[in-house]
C-alpha positions, 0 to 999 in steps of 0.5 A, spaced: 460 093 605 465 092 600 464 095 594 461 093 588 465 092 581 464 090 574 467 085 573 465 084 565 459 086 561 455 080 558 453 080 550 447 077 549 444 076 541 437 077 541 433 077 535 427 081 533 420 079 529 417 082 524 413 086 528 420 089 532 418 084 538 426 082 542 426 075 543 430 072 547 435 066 546 431 062 551 425 063 546 429 060 541 436 057 542 434 050 542 430 050 536 436 052 532 442 049 536 445 044 531 443 048 525 447 052 520 442 059 523 446 057 530 453 057 527 451 064 524 448 068 530 453 066 534 459 069 528 453 075 528 455 076 536 462 075 536 462 080 530 459 084 534 462 084 541 469 084 538 467 091 534 465 092 542 471 091 544 475 095 538 471 101 540 472 100 548 479 097 550 477 098 556 471 094 556 472 086 558 466 082 554 463 075 555 460 072 548 457 066 549 457 060 543 456 054 542 462 049 543 459 047 535 462 054 533 469 053 534 470 048 527 466 053 523 470 055 518 466 063 519 466 063 526 474 062 525 475 067 521 471 073 525 475 071 531 482 071 527 480 078 523 479 081 529 484 079 534 489 080 527 487 087 527 487 088 535 491 082 539 491 086 546 482 085 545 483 077 546 485 078 553 478 083 555 474 076 550 471 071 554 467 066 550 464 062 554 460 056 550 453 054 553 453 047 556 448 043 552 453 044 547 459 042 551 455 037 555 453 033 548 461 033 546 465 033 552 472 031 549 471 036 543 469 042 549 476 041 552 480 041 546 476 048 544 477 051 550 485 050 550 486 053 542 481 059 546 487 059 551 492 058 545 488 065 541 489 069 548 482 069 549 479 067 557 473 061 557 471 060 564 
């Protein structure tokens, strides 16, 4: 039997409702997919992921995002600021685009993946 090896962690965002319950993304993401709220959620997820990588430089972390967020100025600034503070962090950051956002604009997604790789991040 082969030993199990942890390759990376996946950072998933959860929204907390007024009663304090955690709402999984599958229960809200379709509602916000094409809105600015989705971009803001992606920014928050990226910011938390970058903070985790800064605190734990040996961790590899996959962060889910919408392909549409890559052109959102706040998201780009969040990524650039994080990588400027700690450029080595890029090799441990995996940016994973949701299937629906890629299928909605496959050509845009292709260019996005090139940008992600140019930043030094991994794109599965």
